[in-house]
C-alpha positions in Angstrom: -64.2 -53.5 70.5 -61.3 -51.8 68.8 -61.9 -48.1 68.3 -64.9 -48.1 70.6 -63.2 -49.6 73.6 -62.4 -46.3 75.2 -66.0 -44.9 75.2 -67.6 -43.9 78.5 -70.9 -45.5 79.3 -72.6 -42.2 78.4 -70.8 -42.1 75.0 -71.6 -45.8 74.4 -75.3 -45.3 75.0 -75.4 -42.1 72.8 -73.7 -44.1 70.0 -76.2 -46.9 70.3 -79.1 -44.5 70.3 -77.8 -42.8 67.2 -77.4 -46.2 65.4 -80.9 -47.3 66.5 -82.3 -44.0 65.1 -80.5 -44.3 61.8 -81.5 -47.9 61.2 -85.0 -47.3 62.4 -85.5 -44.4 60.0 -84.1 -46.5 57.1 -86.4 -49.4 58.0 -89.4 -47.2 58.2 -88.8 -45.8 54.7 -88.2 -49.2 53.3 -90.9 -51.3 54.9 -93.1 -49.2 57.2 -91.8 -50.9 60.3 -91.1 -48.6 63.2 -89.2 -48.9 66.4 -86.9 -46.8 68.8 -84.2 -47.5 71.3 -85.6 -48.3 74.7 -82.6 -49.2 76.9 -79.4 -51.1 77.2 -79.0 -54.0 79.5 -75.2 -54.3 80.5 -75.7 -57.6 82.2 -76.6 -59.5 79.0 -75.1 -56.9 76.6 -78.6 -56.4 75.0 -79.9 -53.4 73.2 -83.7 -53.3 73.7 -85.7 -51.6 71.1 -89.5 -50.8 71.5 -91.9 -51.4 68.7 -93.9 -48.3 68.1 -97.7 -48.4 67.6 -97.2 -46.5 64.2 -95.6 -49.7 62.7 -97.6 -51.3 60.0 -96.9 -54.8 61.1 -94.9 -56.5 63.9 -91.1 -56.0 64.1 -89.2 -59.2 63.7 -85.7 -60.2 64.6 -85.0 -60.7 60.9 -86.0 -57.1 60.1 -83.4 -56.0 62.8 -80.5 -57.9 61.4 -78.9 -54.7 59.8 -79.2 -53.0 63.3 -77.6 -56.0 64.9 -74.8 -56.1 62.4 -74.0 -52.4 63.0 -74.0 -52.8 66.8 -71.8 -55.8 66.6 -69.2 -53.6 65.0 -69.0 -51.9 68.3 -69.0 -55.2 70.4 -69.5 -58.6 68.8 -71.4 -59.8 71.9 -74.2 -57.3 71.6 -77.7 -58.6 70.8 -81.0 -56.9 70.1 -84.3 -57.6 72.1 -87.7 -56.4 71.0 -90.1 -54.9 73.4 -93.6 -55.2 71.9 -96.4 -52.7 72.8 -98.3 -55.7 74.4 -95.4 -56.4 76.7 -95.1 -52.9 78.1 -95.2 -53.0 81.9 -94.1 -56.6 82.2 
């Protein structure tokens, strides 16, 4: 966790939100795929992103590799989960 180990929970969440926003904007421009940060699950160290209805095709884990790579610079154990529109409310 190196330089990020002293972050408060609030600072950590803000950093994750910022990274998700940056990566989402880049992916949208490059591919038309669109998602946003939904929540962080500390039990499994998972960042959950929500596929937006404006995306042109389904988000895949492969398309989120750049996001996962950046998040793992903060903590190598972080993973990314996708919440699809059809799963909302589950």
